[in-house]
C-alpha positions, 0 to 999 in steps of 0.5 A: 223558775218564773212561777216560783220567783213570783210566789217568793215575791207574793209571799214577801209582799204579804209579810210586809202588809201583815207586819204593818197590821201587827204594828197597827194592832199594837198601837191600838192595844196600848192606846186602849190600855191607857184609856182603861187605866185612865177610866179606872182611876176616874171611877175610883175617884168618883165612888170611894169604898169604905176603908175595910172594903178597899182593904179587901179589894186590895188584898184580892187584887194583890193576890188575883190576876187583873181582869181584862175587858172583852175588847182588850181580849179580842185584840190580844187574840187577833194579835196572836193569830196574826203572829202565827200567820206571819211565822208560817209565811216566813217558814214557807218563804224560807222553804221556797228559797231553798228550793229555788237555790236548788233548782238553779243551773250551774254557773258556766265560767267562760274564759275572757277573749284572748285567754288560753289555758296552760293545757290548751297552749300545751295541746296547741304547741304539740307538733313542730317547735316554731323557730327561735325568735318567733312568737305566737299572736297573743289575741284571738279574732274574738279579742280583736273584734271586742277592741274594735267595737269598744273603739267605735263606741269611744269615737261615737261618744267623742263625736257626741261630746264634740258636737255639744262643745261646739253648740256651747262654744257658739253660745258663748262667742255669741254672749262673751265673745269678740263683737261681730256685727251680723249683716242686715238684709233689706232685700238688696244684693241677696247673694252678697248678704248670704255670703257675708252671713256664711262668713259670720257663721264660720267665724262664730262656729254656728251649728247648722240648726241655729243659722236660720233663726239667727239670720231672720233676726237681722232681716229688716224692711221690705224683706222682713214683710215678705218673710212674715207673709211667706211663712218660710219660718214655719217650714223648718228649712235649712240654711241652704234652702232658706238662702235659695228662697231668698235669692229667688225672691230678691234677685235683681234679674231672673236666671235667663236675664243673669245668664244673658248678661254674664255671656255678653260681658266683653272688655271692649275699651275697658282696662283689664281691672274694670272688666275683671270687676264686672266679670266677677260680680256676675260670676258670683251670682252665676256660681250661687245658682249653678254650684256645679259649674267648674273653674275651667268653664269660668276661666274660658268665659273670662278669656273669651271676653277679652280684647282680640289681642289679649285673648289669643295670647292667653289661650295657649298657656291655658290658665287654670283659674280666673286669678291666674288669667287676670294676671296674665291679661295684666302683663299682656295689656300694655302691648295691646291697648284699646283702639282709639275710634275717630269720629269723621264728620259726614260731608254732603256735596252741594 
């Protein structure tokens, strides 16, 4: 079958080439005939014949066939051969098509999924009659599989369309949306800058692949010098990886210093509000470096840092969050004020 199809296509290509060649030959013949007629007229005008001789030639021309040049005869013979070959190729093409159509296999008409013939239904229904009010399932498992595949394809297309619309929405919000100033970073408070940047990305609906490119436009001063020298932009980092590098370089204290400072936070003579502010500032840095730490662990650290009277009253209720522990400590604080230390002057006996 494949060889026959190849022969049919080859014959068709030859026919096209021969048709083009015949058209070119016909054009050449018409041009040569025009040139010969012009040359004949020129010769007649240059060599006039006697009146009697012209009359005889006119009579001969009127009664006899026109004389053709050898070039014209050669072109006509060539055209005749090409036409005969073209007809032969067409006849061979028709015969090949007939043979090809005869060799085609019969078409098997398959039933669509879920379709049952009336005869098949009659054969299936042979046997006990189902009770009244019950119906057979209309769709076969093949039909259900077809529907499930179609639904999955539709959902995949919907996800791609949604992703493209989100990118377009981000670009539109950056150009025509409400003005939102992106925070600048000069090397101070890297954790706070990353936190503010995440807020901006959330409000603008920024795609993940645009975050690093947008953030590096707002890095200035010492941080910009470090960024150009470090070569981070050539590494194609994700936003989380880029933020880790920023914190690692510009953090005010190392991991050990931060952990020691956080563990040594105590209330002492401060109010609950002042103590909570210091605790939450350090807690944000610790959470960024250790995202796996749970809220329960931070609640225990917070309660253990309170003064003795407040601390022991907050342990039995077991607050579930730092905010809940803060408000419980505020309620208990008036009954446990800080102890006043009196300075006693040293006396020496004479």
